[in-house]
N, C-alpha and C positions, 0 to 999 in steps of 0.2 A: 804805612808805616814801617820804617823796622823794626823787627822784633828783636831780635838778637844778633852780635856779632861774635862770630867764632873764630878763634886762634885756627891756623894750620900752617904749612909748612913755607919755606922760603920762595917767596915768588907763585906763587897758586897760578897756575897756565890754564888748564880747563876744569870743567865739572861735567859731571854724570852724576843721574838720578836711577836708582834701582825705586820702580812702583810697588813690585811687588815685596820686596824686604825694607823699605821704606830706609832706607841707607843711601847717602850721596856720596859720593867720590872726588875727591879732588887731587889733581897732578901738582905736584910742587916743581918747577921746575931746578929752580937751582937747587936744592935740597933731595933730589934724585930718590924721593917719594910719593907715594900715595895717601892722602887722609881721608880716613871713613867717617864719618859724621851720622850718627845714630839720629833719624829727623823725627823721631818719637821724643827726645828731648832737647836737641838742637844744641848736640857738644859731639866735639871731637873724640872718638871713643880708640881708632887705632892707628897706628901709624905704619905703615908696608914700604919698606925698601925696595926697591924697582932698578931699572936699568939706568942710564946716564939721561939727565933732561928731557926728563916724560913732558909731553908737550900736545898730546890729546888720549882720550880715554872714551869708551862706549863701553855701554854693559847689555848683556843677553838675558834677561829675564827670566828666560825658561831655566836654561843651566845654572846660573846667578854665576857667571863666570863676567872676569874685567877683562878687557882688553886694553893695555897700553903702550902706547908709541912712544919708544925713546927714541929721540928725534936726532941727538948729536953720539949717533954708535955707526961705528963704522963698517959692523956689518947687520945692522938693520935689526933692532930688538925689539919686539915684541912680547912685553911681560903677559902672561896670564893670571889673573888675581879668583883666587875661589872666594867666591864669595861669603861660602857655610865658616870656612876657617880665617879666614883674613891672614891669606899668604898667598905667595907665589906657586903658584904649582906646573906652570912649567914657562919655558922660555925659548921663544920662537925664531930662529935667524931666519933672515930675506934677507930682502932689497934693501940698501944703504939711504938711510935720512928719513925713517917713516916720519910723517909730520902732520897725519891725520887719519882716521878710521871710523868704518861705521858698522853695525852688526844687522843683518837680519836674522831675527830670533825663530822667524818661520823655516828658514829652510837651514839652519844653524852654519851659515858663513858670515866672516869678515870681511872684509875691503880696507885694502891700505892703500892709503897715497904716501906714492915716494917715486922720487927720482924719476920721471916723467912716466909713470907707470901706476895702475891699480893692479896690485896683488891680492888673490883670494885666499883667506885661510880655509879650512873647513873644520869649524868647531868642536865636529867631533873627534879629529886626530889632533888636532892643533899643528896641524903641515899644511905649509903653503899647496893649493892644488894648480893654481893658474896663475898666469899675468896676464894682464890685459892692456895695450898700448894705447894711451888717449895722447890730450894734444902737450901743450908745452908747458911745463910746470905747475903741477897738478896739484893744488894747495887745500884741494878738500873736499869728501867726499859724504853721500848720503844718500839713505835707502829708502825706498817706498815698498813696505814689505807685503802691500796689500797686490800690488802690481809684480811685485819681482823685478822693478827697475834701480839703478844703483847710478847716482846724475854723480859725474867729478868736475868740477871748477879748475880748465887751466888760466891760470894765471898769465901765463905769458903769452897766449893768442888770444885771449878775450871771448871764450866760450866755454861749452858745457859740454860734454860727450856723454851720454846715453850707454851705458850697457844691459845687456838683455841678462838675469840672472841667471835664466833656465839652463843659458849657454856656456855663459860668462865671457861674452863677446860684444862689440862694440855695435849697436845697435844704429843704421842708418848715419847720419851726415852729422857734425859737430853743429850747437846750437850758438849763433852770434849771441853774445847778451853787451855788458858795458865794456871798457879797458880793466883792466886788472882783477878780474873776477877773484876773492879771494875766501869767501863763505858761503855756504847755500845751506838752507831746508826745506825741509818737505812735507806739505800738507797730504796724506796718504786720504783724507775723507775726498777733499776738493780735488785730489792727483795735479796740484801747481806746487813748482820749485822757486823758491824764492832767493836770488844770489844778489851778494853784495861788492858792489863794484868800489874799488876805491882805487884807480888809476888815473892819470891826468885823461883830460878830453871828455870822453863819455865814462868818467867814473863820479862819485860821490851819488853812485843811484842804485837803485835795486830794480833787477831784472824781475821780469814776474813769465815764468815758461809755463803753456798750459802741455802737461808730460801726456796726454791721450791724443796730441797732435804733433809732440815736439818741436815746437815752435813757440821762439818769445813774442808772448802776445804785449808785450805794455811794459815801460821804464818808469818810474818814479823817483 
């Protein structure tokens, strides 16, 4: 059952949880803000102004930093929130139109999907350290911190690219999945990747990747 309904900003677009602090962060796309919810009381306790059109966010529970992709910015802004102070600690300028990001808390790197590339942020300095070219139209990125692999769904190519986090380069050939892959999630325990395909034809499916062998093992 629904235990509570919490008011946040306008057009909430994404949610991320910091299990260490029991805080929940909500990207409010139209308000250009991030709402902070205290999980102990299920109430919004802070509102933080970030860049324009925040569409995605990711938490590093080790450093207590929250990274926000501001998608409608020609300068490609990622806002970095200090979770201890609930304020923007820095603004990282990079590739145009960041649409998704994921954190590897083990290596303190942030992977940003935008404009045909996956860009890498060094979390220790909050600066871009490299850029990885993947397939057409990367719309989502996910990390397996156990294997240090990064997965990018290329919506325009119907593939998923695999990045080796130790070198931040593409590992092997892109994996063919369904049409229009737009979101993915990693299970680090089973080393599987789940990809949602919402395009025509082979869309309306979920592809399951065996990341140990980097091949698509099934579609459901």
